N, C-alpha and C positions, 0 to 999 in steps of 0.2 A: 554495493554497486561497484563494479570494476573501476579503477582509477581513470582509464581512458574514456569511459562512458560518462563518468562524472564531469570530466573536463569538457566533454562535448555538450553536456546539458548546460553547464555554467556558461560556455561560450555562446551557445545559442540564445540563452536568456539575456546575456549582456548585449548582443547584437540587436535583439528585438526590443527590449525594454529601455536600454540606455542609448543606443546609437540609431534607433528608429529604422532599422533594416526591415524590409518586408520579408515574409516567410520564403518567397521565391528567391530573394537575393541571399538569404541564409543558406538555403539549399545549395545554391550555386557555390558559395564561399566554402561550405563544408564538404561538397561532393556527395550530397544525399538527396532523397526526394523530398518534395514539399510536405507530404504526409508525415514523413520521418521528423521533419522540423516540428510540425504540430505536436507530435508525441513527445518530442524532448521538451517543448515548452510546457506541456501539461504536467510532465514529470517534475519540472522545475517547481511548479506550483504545489503539486502533491507532497514534495519533500521539504517545503518551506524555504527553498532557495529563493524563490520569488514570493514576496508577501505584497499583497495589493491592499491599500488602505484608501477608502473613499472618505473624503472630507466634505461634510455638508455644512457650509457656513451657517445656514439658518438653524440647524440643529445646535451648533456651538453657541450661537447668540441666545437661543432660548434657554440653554443651560445657564448661561451667565445671568440672564433675567431672573430665572428661578432662584439662584443663589443669592442675588442681591435683594430680592424681595424677602427672602427668609432672614438675611442678615439684618436688614434695616426696617422690617415691618411695613413694606410699602404696599399700597393698594394696587399699583401697576408699575411696571418697569419696561422700558423699551430700550434695546441696545442696537444702535445702528452699526451696519457693516461698512465701515469706512475702508476704501480700497488702500489707503496708504496712511501711515501715522504722521499726518501733517496738519498743523493747526487750522488752516483755512479749509482744507478738505473735510476735516472733522466737523467744523462749525457748519458747513453746508449740508453735510449728511444728517447731523442731529437736528438742525433746523428744519429740514425737510420732513423728518420723522415726527418731530414735535408738532409741526403744522398740521400734519395728517391726524394726529391724536386730537389736537385742539378742535379742529374741524368736525370731528366725530362726536365730541362731547357737548359743544355749545348748543343750547336749546332756547326757546323763547323765554324771555325774562331774566336771562342770566346776567350777572355783572362780572366782567373780566378786569382784573387789576394787573398791570404789567410794570415791570421795571425796564431799564434801558441797557444798551450795550450791543456789541457787534454780534454776539450769539443770538440774542432775542430778535435782532434785526433780520437774521436768517430765517427765523421762525415766521415772522410777520410777512416778509416779502414772498414767501412760498404759499401763503394762504390763499386759496380760491374763495370766491363769494359764495355765501350760504344763505339760503332764504329762511331767515328768522325774523322774529318781531320783538320790539321792546328790550333789546340787548343793550347794556351800557358798557362802555370801555373807559377805563381810567388809569391814570398814572399813580403808581404806588409810592414813589419817593421823588425828592427833588432832583434836579438834573445838574449837569456840568456845564457852566457857561463857557469855560475855556478848557481845552485839553488837546494834547497832541494827537490823540485818537478820536474820530467822531463817534460819538455815543448813539447817534441816530434816534434820539428820544422822539422827536417830532414824526420822523418817518414811521417809527414803529406804531405809534398811536394812529397815525393817519391810515396805514395799511390795515390795522385791526378794525378801525371804523368802517373802512370801505368794505372789508370783507363780511361784516355783519351789519351793514347798512345803518349806521349810527354815527352821531357826531361825538368824537372822544372828548374827554375831560382832561385838560392839561394842568400840570402843576409846574408853572414857570418860576421856579424858585431855586435857590442854591441847595445842594444836598446837605451841606453842613455850614452852620454860621458861626461867628466868632464868640458870641455871648448868648447865654440862655434867654436873657430878657428880649434879645432880638427875635429868637424863635418864638417866644411867647407872644410877642406882638404880631408876628407874621400869621401864626395859626389861629389867632383870635378874629381875623377877618372872615366874615360869614361865607364869602366865595371860596376862600382857600379851605375852610372848615368843611364845606359841602363836599369838595373833591377828596379830602382826607376821609370823611365819613363814608364816601362810596367805596374807597379802598378797603376800609374796614368791613363794610357789608358784602364785599365781592365774595361770590361762592367759588370763583376760579381765580387763582393767582398764578401768574406766569413769571418766573424769575430765574436768574443765573447767579453765579458767585463771581466776585471780583478778585483781583490779584492782591497780594500782600504788600506792604510797606511801600518802598519807593516805586514799585511797578504799579501801584494803585492808581486808577483814574482820578481818585479823590486827592491824591497827593500831587499828581501832575497838574491838576486844576488849581493847586495852591489852597485847598480847603484844609489840609492837614499841615501843621507846623513841624519843624524839626523836632520840637519837644514831644509833639503828639506821636511822631513816628518812633522816637526812642521809647516812649511808654508802651506803644504796641509791640515793639520788639521784645522788650522785657517781659511782657505778658503773653508772648508767643502767639500773636495774631497770625491767622492763616489766610485771612481774606475777608471779604464782606458780603453781606446779603442785604440788598435794599439799602446800601450805604452804611450799614451798621456792622462794625468789625467784630469778628468772633474768633475764638480759639478753636482747637481741633475737637473739643467736646461740645461745641455749639454755644458756648457761654459768651455773653458780651464782655469784651476785653476791658473796656474803660467806660465807666458811667458818665464822666464828664463829656466825653466826645458823644457818646450815645445820646445824652440830654440835649445836645446841640444839633442833632440830626433831624431833618424834616422828612417824615414819611411814616409808613406803616410800622407798627410795633411788631417785632418778630413773634411775639407769642400769638398775635392774631393769625399769623400764617398757619399755625397749628389747627386752627378752627375751620379752615377752608374745606369745602367739599372736595376740591381739586386743588392741591397746592403743587405746582409742576416745576420741578427743578430741571433746567436744560443746561448741561455743561459738559465739557470734555477737554482733554488735553492734560499732560502730566503736571503742568504748572498749576492746575486747578484741583488736583486730586485731593490735597489736604483740606482745602476749603470746602470741597464737596462732602468729605467725611464729616467735617464739623456741622454742615448744614443737615446732614442725614442724621447724625447722632443727636443733634438738637431737636429732632422731630418736626423741622419746619417744612418738610416736604413729605407728601404721601405718593407722589408720582415722580419717577426719575426717567429722563431721557438722555442717554450718553452714547458713547462709542465703545467698541469692543476692547480697545486698548486701555482706556480709562477704566472700564468695568473690571478688567483684570487687575489693575493697580489698586482699585478700591478694595477688592476682595483680598488681595495680597496684604494690604494694610490691616484690615480686620483680622485676618488669620494670624498675622504675626503678633498681634496684641491680644488675641484671645477673646475678642468680642466687640461689641459696638460701644460700650462705655462701662 
């Protein structure tokens, strides 16, 4: 192609695709007819000067879902398309997507066990009411009596109870106690035992992962001592599931702290029909890897940014464990 014609093709393409000129405006600028502009633009595409790429967000997230399912052996995976990589926006997006999933699977006679936290709160508050019978809702682990951040334990249970027309079972206890004998005395109470047994029997578990070390709601609530935190750092804790601290391979970090924790045993999560992990954000990525490597979740709900981070982590290390 002659140099002057190539220049004209490139200029027409730049004005049309980069500067948003109309074909009529380009014709006037170049002193040619509008059909001539159309031919120049077509030639720009034919010669690869202009390359058009259509990005389908739904296709992209479906690919991420498929890769995550393969990487972690998941039953289902849902990746939300958060418009921006912002913690609150991500929580709202994955909360909405998780609520849609939960609404779809709950049936007559189900037992739903849930933990607490701001992410699960977003799931619960988005839930519409569903006409089901004999559904039970129960708390999976002790709560936090004092924290700088509201954990929404009561609100979550009340929202779930309202959605599925049932009175929820609360666990109004500390998440972690100071001594094993204190825990033994608490869980020996028949009313507490009943709630804990419901959590074990639940066929649906809804949970998230907590932050590590000093960022943990457990530390902020004064449940973990400075000595506990030092031990968790040494053993490379990445976060918690139902108040039980894990490393990146999903192993319990400290048996003493674990023995003082009130709530469902993590091994019981592996037995659920639906064990749903709802989490997102870069701060949670390593804890999520730990939860998935430990096999505690068979359903994952996250966002596209975190999904990519999880896959990158797995690919860097050459496998899930």
